[in-house]
C-alpha positions as a LaTeX table, in Angstrom:
\begin{tabular}{lrrr}
\hline
Residue & $x$ (\AA) & $y$ (\AA) & $z$ (\AA) \\
\hline
Met1 & 16.25 & 1.59 & 3.04 \\
Asn2 & 15.63 & 1.07 & 6.72 \\
Asp3 & 15.70 & 4.51 & 7.82 \\
Thr4 & 12.45 & 6.60 & 7.85 \\
Asn5 & 12.51 & 9.97 & 6.47 \\
Pro6 & 10.29 & 12.65 & 5.14 \\
Val7 & 8.68 & 11.61 & 2.17 \\
Asp8 & 5.51 & 12.83 & 0.02 \\
Ile9 & 3.48 & 9.96 & $-0.52$ \\
Leu10 & 3.56 & 7.20 & 2.58 \\
Ala11 & 2.62 & 3.85 & 1.94 \\
Leu12 & 1.21 & 1.51 & 4.53 \\
Gly13 & 0.57 & $-2.32$ & 4.81 \\
Ala14 & $-0.37$ & $-4.98$ & 7.01 \\
His15 & 2.56 & $-7.46$ & 5.20 \\
Pro16 & 5.41 & $-7.14$ & 3.14 \\
Asp17 & 3.78 & $-7.38$ & $-0.14$ \\
Asp18 & 0.64 & $-5.73$ & 0.74 \\
Ala19 & 1.18 & $-2.46$ & $-0.58$ \\
Glu20 & 2.72 & $-3.69$ & $-4.02$ \\
Leu21 & $-0.25$ & $-5.36$ & $-4.45$ \\
Gly22 & $-2.39$ & $-2.56$ & $-3.69$ \\
Cys23 & $-0.90$ & 0.53 & $-4.97$ \\
Gly24 & 2.97 & $-0.76$ & $-6.81$ \\
Gly25 & 1.74 & 0.69 & $-10.08$ \\
Thr26 & 0.60 & 4.41 & $-8.26$ \\
Leu27 & 4.11 & 4.14 & $-6.40$ \\
Ile28 & 5.99 & 3.67 & $-9.45$ \\
Lys29 & 4.06 & 5.89 & $-11.44$ \\
Leu30 & 4.45 & 9.03 & $-8.71$ \\
Lys31 & 7.74 & 8.09 & $-8.39$ \\
Lys32 & 8.49 & 9.09 & $-12.17$ \\
Leu33 & 6.66 & 12.42 & $-11.37$ \\
Gly34 & 9.06 & 13.05 & $-9.07$ \\
Tyr35 & 7.83 & 12.87 & $-5.66$ \\
Lys36 & 9.34 & 10.87 & $-2.77$ \\
Thr37 & 7.79 & 7.30 & $-1.86$ \\
Gly38 & 8.16 & 5.04 & 1.04 \\
Ile39 & 6.23 & 2.09 & 2.26 \\
Val40 & 5.89 & 0.86 & 6.03 \\
Asp41 & 4.96 & $-2.94$ & 6.83 \\
Leu42 & 3.10 & $-3.11$ & 9.92 \\
Thr43 & 4.10 & $-6.78$ & 10.43 \\
Glu44 & 6.90 & $-8.89$ & 9.23 \\
Gly45 & 4.59 & $-11.68$ & 8.19 \\
Glu46 & 6.34 & $-14.15$ & 10.51 \\
Leu47 & 2.64 & $-16.08$ & 10.11 \\
Gly48 & 2.81 & $-17.03$ & 6.42 \\
Ser49 & 2.41 & $-20.33$ & 5.61 \\
Arg50 & 5.35 & $-19.88$ & 3.25 \\
Gly51 & 9.09 & $-18.88$ & 3.78 \\
Thr52 & 10.21 & $-17.00$ & 6.82 \\
Val53 & 10.53 & $-13.52$ & 8.45 \\
Glu54 & 14.16 & $-13.59$ & 6.72 \\
Lys55 & 13.55 & $-14.39$ & 3.39 \\
Arg56 & 10.35 & $-11.69$ & 3.52 \\
Tyr57 & 12.90 & $-8.74$ & 4.08 \\
Glu58 & 15.13 & $-10.20$ & 1.10 \\
Glu59 & 12.33 & $-9.78$ & $-0.87$ \\
Ser60 & 11.12 & $-6.72$ & $-0.20$ \\
Ala61 & 14.52 & $-5.04$ & $-0.38$ \\
Val62 & 14.71 & $-6.63$ & $-4.11$ \\
Ala63 & 10.97 & $-5.18$ & $-4.35$ \\
Ser64 & 11.50 & $-1.88$ & $-2.75$ \\
Lys65 & 14.74 & $-1.29$ & $-5.09$ \\
Leu66 & 12.26 & $-2.05$ & $-8.31$ \\
Leu67 & 9.63 & 0.71 & $-6.65$ \\
Gln68 & 12.74 & 3.02 & $-6.52$ \\
Leu69 & 11.43 & 3.65 & $-2.78$ \\
Asp70 & 13.21 & 5.71 & $-0.91$ \\
Phe71 & 12.69 & 4.53 & 2.36 \\
Arg72 & 11.19 & 0.99 & 3.73 \\
Tyr73 & 10.40 & 0.12 & 7.43 \\
Asn74 & 8.74 & $-2.10$ & 9.54 \\
Leu75 & 6.69 & $-1.82$ & 12.48 \\
Lys76 & 7.33 & $-5.21$ & 14.02 \\
Ile77 & 3.62 & $-5.21$ & 15.32 \\
Pro78 & 2.68 & $-9.23$ & 15.92 \\
Asp79 & 1.69 & $-10.82$ & 13.13 \\
Gly80 & $-2.31$ & $-12.05$ & 13.25 \\
Asn81 & $-2.65$ & $-9.22$ & 16.33 \\
Val82 & $-2.77$ & $-5.87$ & 14.78 \\
Glu83 & $-4.55$ & $-4.04$ & 17.78 \\
Val84 & $-6.10$ & $-0.80$ & 17.55 \\
Asn85 & $-4.09$ & 0.12 & 20.97 \\
Glu86 & $-2.39$ & 3.19 & 22.41 \\
Gln87 & 1.09 & 1.27 & 21.87 \\
Asn88 & 0.33 & 0.79 & 18.20 \\
Lys89 & $-0.99$ & 4.06 & 17.74 \\
Asn90 & 1.72 & 6.04 & 18.80 \\
Lys91 & 4.20 & 4.33 & 16.91 \\
Met92 & 1.88 & 5.06 & 13.60 \\
Ile93 & 1.67 & 8.35 & 15.21 \\
Arg94 & 5.47 & 8.96 & 15.62 \\
Leu95 & 6.20 & 7.40 & 11.99 \\
Ile96 & 3.20 & 9.92 & 10.52 \\
Arg97 & 5.25 & 12.97 & 12.38 \\
Lys98 & 8.57 & 12.17 & 11.36 \\
Thr99 & 7.91 & 11.33 & 7.43 \\
Lys100 & 5.20 & 14.37 & 7.11 \\
Pro101 & 3.76 & 12.47 & 3.70 \\
Lys102 & 1.39 & 14.45 & 2.14 \\
Ile103 & $-0.73$ & 11.68 & 0.97 \\
Ile104 & $-1.12$ & 8.29 & 2.93 \\
Leu105 & $-2.45$ & 4.94 & 1.09 \\
Ala106 & $-4.26$ & 2.37 & 3.27 \\
Pro107 & $-5.51$ & $-0.73$ & 3.14 \\
Phe108 & $-9.66$ & $-0.51$ & 2.38 \\
His109 & $-11.15$ & $-1.30$ & 5.53 \\
Glu110 & $-13.55$ & $-4.15$ & 4.84 \\
Asp111 & $-11.54$ & $-7.27$ & 3.41 \\
Arg112 & $-10.55$ & $-11.38$ & 3.63 \\
His113 & $-8.25$ & $-11.12$ & 6.17 \\
Pro114 & $-8.34$ & $-9.41$ & 9.65 \\
Asp115 & $-4.78$ & $-7.72$ & 9.89 \\
His116 & $-5.89$ & $-5.59$ & 6.54 \\
Ile117 & $-9.09$ & $-4.56$ & 8.72 \\
His118 & $-7.23$ & $-3.86$ & 11.88 \\
Ser119 & $-4.55$ & $-2.11$ & 10.00 \\
Ser120 & $-7.06$ & 0.29 & 8.43 \\
Gln121 & $-8.55$ & 0.91 & 11.92 \\
Leu122 & $-5.01$ & 1.56 & 13.41 \\
Ile123 & $-3.80$ & 3.61 & 10.31 \\
Thr124 & $-7.01$ & 5.87 & 10.39 \\
Glu125 & $-7.31$ & 6.39 & 13.65 \\
Ser126 & $-3.82$ & 7.51 & 13.91 \\
Trp127 & $-3.53$ & 9.72 & 11.41 \\
Phe128 & $-6.34$ & 11.70 & 13.15 \\
Tyr129 & $-4.47$ & 11.74 & 16.28 \\
Ala130 & $-1.08$ & 12.52 & 14.54 \\
Gly131 & $-2.63$ & 15.99 & 13.68 \\
Val132 & $-3.51$ & 16.68 & 17.56 \\
Lys133 & $-0.64$ & 18.69 & 19.24 \\
Lys134 & $-1.58$ & 17.33 & 22.84 \\
Ile135 & $-0.67$ & 13.50 & 22.13 \\
Leu136 & 3.11 & 13.08 & 22.48 \\
Pro137 & 3.74 & 17.04 & 22.54 \\
Glu138 & 7.60 & 16.59 & 22.04 \\
Ile139 & 6.86 & 15.80 & 18.44 \\
Pro140 & 5.44 & 18.47 & 16.36 \\
Pro141 & 1.75 & 17.81 & 14.74 \\
His142 & 1.50 & 16.39 & 11.46 \\
Arg143 & $-1.83$ & 15.26 & 9.75 \\
Pro144 & $-2.04$ & 14.74 & 5.87 \\
Phe145 & $-5.11$ & 15.79 & 4.31 \\
Arg146 & $-6.50$ & 12.67 & 2.92 \\
Ile147 & $-5.82$ & 8.79 & 3.22 \\
Leu148 & $-6.43$ & 7.12 & 0.20 \\
Tyr149 & $-7.44$ & 3.29 & 0.45 \\
Tyr150 & $-6.28$ & 0.69 & $-1.89$ \\
Met151 & $-8.44$ & $-2.32$ & $-2.60$ \\
Ala152 & $-6.66$ & $-6.03$ & $-1.07$ \\
Lys153 & $-9.42$ & $-9.00$ & $-1.59$ \\
Tyr154 & $-13.07$ & $-7.38$ & $-1.34$ \\
Glu155 & $-14.11$ & $-4.62$ & $-4.15$ \\
Phe156 & $-15.38$ & $-1.30$ & $-3.44$ \\
Ile157 & $-16.91$ & 1.41 & $-6.02$ \\
Pro158 & $-13.73$ & 3.29 & $-6.29$ \\
Ser159 & $-13.95$ & 6.92 & $-5.77$ \\
Phe160 & $-11.06$ & 7.26 & $-8.72$ \\
Val161 & $-8.74$ & 5.18 & $-10.73$ \\
Ile162 & $-5.19$ & 5.96 & $-11.26$ \\
Asp163 & $-3.69$ & 4.88 & $-14.69$ \\
Ile164 & $-0.84$ & 2.50 & $-14.34$ \\
Ser165 & $-0.64$ & 1.42 & $-17.98$ \\
Asp166 & 3.19 & 2.29 & $-18.31$ \\
Glu167 & 4.23 & 1.16 & $-14.73$ \\
Tyr168 & 2.09 & $-2.26$ & $-14.82$ \\
Glu169 & 5.40 & $-4.61$ & $-15.90$ \\
Leu170 & 7.47 & $-2.76$ & $-13.39$ \\
Lys171 & 4.82 & $-3.64$ & $-10.87$ \\
Phe172 & 4.59 & $-7.21$ & $-11.72$ \\
Lys173 & 8.35 & $-7.53$ & $-11.41$ \\
Ala174 & 8.09 & $-6.43$ & $-8.01$ \\
Leu175 & 5.29 & $-8.77$ & $-6.70$ \\
Ala176 & 7.66 & $-11.75$ & $-8.66$ \\
Ala177 & 10.30 & $-10.61$ & $-6.22$ \\
Tyr178 & 8.21 & $-12.07$ & $-3.55$ \\
Lys179 & 9.11 & $-15.83$ & $-4.77$ \\
Ser180 & 8.19 & $-17.50$ & $-1.48$ \\
Gln181 & 4.33 & $-15.85$ & $-1.49$ \\
Phe182 & 3.21 & $-15.66$ & $-4.91$ \\
Tyr183 & 3.16 & $-18.55$ & $-8.20$ \\
Asn184 & 6.37 & $-20.05$ & $-8.37$ \\
Pro185 & 6.02 & $-23.59$ & $-9.54$ \\
Glu186 & 9.91 & $-24.26$ & $-8.43$ \\
Trp187 & 8.71 & $-23.30$ & $-4.39$ \\
Pro188 & 8.68 & $-26.53$ & $-2.38$ \\
Gln189 & 5.99 & $-25.52$ & 0.26 \\
Glu190 & 2.25 & $-25.98$ & $-0.05$ \\
Gln191 & 0.35 & $-24.13$ & $-2.24$ \\
Thr192 & $-1.76$ & $-21.11$ & $-0.84$ \\
Phe193 & $-4.85$ & $-19.35$ & $-1.64$ \\
Ile194 & $-1.98$ & $-16.23$ & $-2.84$ \\
Ser195 & 0.45 & $-18.88$ & $-4.62$ \\
Ser196 & $-1.94$ & $-20.07$ & $-6.93$ \\
Arg197 & $-1.59$ & $-19.08$ & $-10.38$ \\
Trp198 & $-5.20$ & $-18.43$ & $-10.36$ \\
Phe199 & $-4.76$ & $-15.54$ & $-7.63$ \\
Met200 & $-2.21$ & $-13.95$ & $-9.90$ \\
Asp201 & $-4.71$ & $-14.07$ & $-12.67$ \\
Ser202 & $-6.97$ & $-12.20$ & $-10.65$ \\
Val203 & $-4.77$ & $-8.81$ & $-10.01$ \\
Asp204 & $-3.78$ & $-9.25$ & $-13.97$ \\
Phe205 & $-7.76$ & $-8.82$ & $-14.25$ \\
Arg206 & $-8.18$ & $-6.48$ & $-11.53$ \\
Ala207 & $-6.03$ & $-4.01$ & $-12.98$ \\
Arg208 & $-7.57$ & $-4.57$ & $-16.54$ \\
His209 & $-11.20$ & $-4.47$ & $-15.52$ \\
Phe210 & $-10.54$ & $-0.97$ & $-13.27$ \\
Gly211 & $-8.67$ & 0.28 & $-16.14$ \\
Trp212 & $-11.18$ & $-0.39$ & $-18.55$ \\
Met213 & $-13.91$ & 0.89 & $-16.33$ \\
Ala214 & $-11.66$ & 4.40 & $-16.37$ \\
Gly215 & $-11.06$ & 4.03 & $-20.30$ \\
Val216 & $-7.29$ & 3.00 & $-19.76$ \\
Lys217 & $-5.26$ & 0.01 & $-20.37$ \\
Tyr218 & $-4.20$ & $-1.13$ & $-16.70$ \\
Gly219 & $-5.45$ & 0.95 & $-13.33$ \\
Glu220 & $-5.21$ & 0.94 & $-9.43$ \\
Pro221 & $-9.20$ & 1.72 & $-7.73$ \\
Phe222 & $-9.11$ & 3.87 & $-4.72$ \\
Trp223 & $-11.74$ & 5.14 & $-1.98$ \\
Ile224 & $-11.99$ & 8.04 & $-0.24$ \\
Arg225 & $-14.02$ & 9.02 & 2.48 \\
Glu226 & $-14.65$ & 12.52 & 1.52 \\
Cys227 & $-15.68$ & 14.43 & $-2.00$ \\
Met228 & $-13.04$ & 15.75 & $-4.12$ \\
Ala229 & $-12.83$ & 19.38 & $-5.06$ \\
Ile230 & $-11.10$ & 19.85 & $-8.65$ \\
Glu231 & $-10.13$ & 23.43 & $-9.62$ \\
Asp232 & $-10.13$ & 22.48 & $-13.65$ \\
Pro233 & $-12.31$ & 19.81 & $-14.91$ \\
Val234 & $-11.12$ & 20.27 & $-18.52$ \\
Pro235 & $-7.50$ & 17.86 & $-18.62$ \\
Ile236 & $-9.46$ & 15.41 & $-16.20$ \\
Phe237 & $-12.81$ & 14.87 & $-18.31$ \\
Ser238 & $-11.25$ & 15.51 & $-21.72$ \\
Arg239 & $-9.24$ & 13.46 & $-22.46$ \\
Thr240 & $-9.21$ & 11.00 & $-25.43$ \\
Ile241 & $-10.42$ & 6.93 & $-24.73$ \\
Met242 & $-8.10$ & 4.49 & $-25.78$ \\
\hline
\end{tabular}
């Protein structure tokens, strides 16, 4: 899964495991619906307090199989230094034009981790410029209609919530593949913010909370900058609440 190919859904994250946390259930759901899916990690997570780059590649490979991704790729931007510069924008523009996604999933622009903030800005700017044909004119332009922003640490008022009730268990199995990063009492290194049981409990609580807010068991929240146009509101707003 190292080669990029055209996909319907392209999920982007600053570090390996970010996409699983923010939109893993959605990726599983969309795969079930017949869409091609891929994840691109911007960095290798080399500054992580636990594990190694090699270990994180192993873990992301296991998670990718559980998510049934069509590909996974790493841009190898330096961890802790995700700059919005011409070099990185060109990397991202090439990626978007090569994979030709219908939808991009990206981290929300306000967060605790600076890499998430800068990644969101880099993705958003590159998304726009990917549609400008005079930039990198040797590659045909491609700009997906919308970016859907997923939640990391800081919360936002969602534009909508995707029901992941049937996908929730598999999402947590994919998260559990990151044995060096998340709660694992057998891991020998020191505990971090994300390796605590409390953190994983919060992931569970958030999925339950936004699911409850949307009238389902588990949900993943998303935010978009633009208004949504709905052709037929009946299937959306006439559903039975659990």
